[in-house]
C-alpha positions in Angstrom: 27.0 2.9 1.3 23.6 1.2 1.0 20.8 1.8 3.6 18.2 -1.0 4.1 14.8 -0.7 5.7 11.3 -2.1 5.6 8.0 -0.4 4.9 4.8 -2.2 5.8 1.5 -0.9 4.4 -1.8 -1.9 6.0 -5.2 -1.3 4.3 -8.0 -1.3 6.8 -11.7 -0.4 6.5 -12.1 1.9 9.7 -15.9 1.4 10.2 -15.7 -2.4 10.1 -12.1 -2.7 11.5 -11.5 -5.3 8.7 -8.4 -5.6 6.6 -8.6 -5.8 2.8 -8.3 -9.2 1.1 -6.2 -10.4 -1.7 -6.2 -13.4 -4.0 -3.7 -15.4 -6.1 -4.2 -14.7 -9.8 -1.1 -16.5 -11.2 0.4 -14.3 -13.9 -2.8 -13.7 -15.9 -2.8 -10.0 -15.2 0.9 -9.1 -14.7 1.5 -9.8 -11.1 0.5 -12.9 -9.1 -1.7 -11.2 -6.4 -4.7 -8.9 -6.6 -5.8 -6.7 -3.7 -9.6 -6.5 -3.4 -11.0 -3.0 -2.6 -14.4 -1.4 -2.3 -15.5 1.8 -4.2 -17.1 4.7 -2.3 -15.1 3.8 0.8 -12.6 5.6 3.1 -9.8 3.2 4.0 -7.2 3.8 6.8 -3.7 3.2 5.5 -1.0 2.5 7.9 2.7 2.9 7.1 5.2 1.3 9.5 8.9 2.0 8.8 11.8 0.0 10.4 14.3 1.3 11.3 12.8 4.8 11.8 12.7 6.9 8.6 10.6 10.0 8.2 8.0 10.1 5.4 7.5 13.5 3.7 4.7 12.5 1.3 2.6 9.6 0.2 0.6 9.6 -3.0 -2.0 7.1 -4.2 -3.0 7.4 -7.9 -1.9 11.0 -8.0 -3.7 12.0 -4.8 -1.6 13.3 -1.9 -2.6 11.8 1.5 -2.5 13.7 4.8 -0.1 11.7 6.9 -0.5 11.6 10.7 2.2 10.3 12.9 0.6 7.5 15.0 3.6 6.3 17.0 7.3 6.6 17.2 10.2 4.7 18.9 13.9 4.4 18.4 13.5 1.6 15.9 10.3 2.4 14.0 7.7 5.1 13.1 4.1 4.6 12.2 2.0 6.9 10.1 -1.7 6.7 9.2 -3.7 8.3 6.4 -7.2 8.2 5.1 -7.6 7.2 1.5 -11.0 7.7 -0.2 -11.9 5.5 -3.1 -14.9 7.7 -4.2 -13.3 8.4 -7.6 -12.4 4.8 -8.3 -14.6 2.7 -10.6 -15.7 -0.9 -10.3 -13.2 -3.0 -12.2 -14.8 -4.9 -15.1 -14.8 -8.7 -15.1 -11.5 -10.3 -16.1 -9.6 -7.0 -15.6 -7.3 -5.6 -13.0 -6.2 -2.0 -12.1 -2.6 -1.0 -11.4 -2.7 1.5 -8.5 0.4 3.7 -8.4 1.8 4.4 -5.0 4.7 6.9 -4.3 6.2 7.1 -0.9 8.7 9.9 -0.3 11.3 9.2 2.4 13.2 12.2 3.8 16.8 12.4 2.6 16.5 9.0 0.9 14.3 9.4 -2.1 11.0 7.9 -3.5 9.7 4.4 -3.3 7.5 3.7 -6.3 5.3 0.6 -6.6 2.1 -0.5 -8.3 -0.5 -2.5 -6.5 -2.6 -4.8 -8.7 -6.2 -4.2 -7.6 -9.8 -5.0 -8.3 -12.5 -2.6 -7.1 -16.0 -3.9 -6.2 -19.3 -2.3 -5.2 -20.1 -2.1 -1.4 -21.5 -5.4 -0.2 -20.2 -7.5 -3.0 -19.3 -10.9 -1.5 -16.1 -11.1 -3.7 -14.5 -8.5 -1.4 -13.8 -11.1 1.2 -12.9 -14.0 -1.1 -9.2 -15.0 -0.8 -6.8 -14.3 2.1 -6.9 -11.5 4.6 -4.2 -8.9 3.9 -2.6 -7.8 7.2 -0.1 -5.8 5.3 2.1 -5.4 2.3 5.8 -5.5 3.3 8.5 -4.0 1.2 12.2 -4.7 1.9 13.9 -1.6 0.6 17.4 -0.5 -0.3 18.8 3.0 -1.0 22.1 3.7 -2.5 23.6 7.2 -1.8 24.2 7.9 -5.4 20.5 7.5 -6.3 17.3 9.5 -5.7 15.0 6.5 -5.6 14.4 3.5 -3.4 14.8 0.0 -4.7 12.3 -2.6 -3.6 14.3 -5.8 -3.0 11.3 -7.9 -2.0 7.5 -7.6 -1.7 5.6 -9.8 0.7 1.9 -10.2 1.3 1.2 -11.0 4.9 
């Protein structure tokens, strides 16, 4: 029997309270949209899961994040985690970076995705070109005979 749920991932700069931005790239770099991020920055990531599913671990580019439960109700749970880009490098012109994200969901398996990104220096005006990224929303499906989570649909909001 399949289990369906949604995971929304928000990327926010805590000191400015601003969301990250993204832009449409067509298919020049593999996927249509690029998330714009700043090096030497600590972002607050928010993970909202509907219906309620417990996360056991989140990893961004091989780094385990310390998850904190922010809120919980019958139909959803929200976690936050700080993610430091201090080891990320500025992305060269006409290039993109594929950021690997692994989200482990208790008793269901692992959701694996890559987020096409471009890293800029602090203060670079390109960081805010494009659309504001409220969250990345993933419609997910798990089959009982599998150890991984299928992403049925990815939406930039």
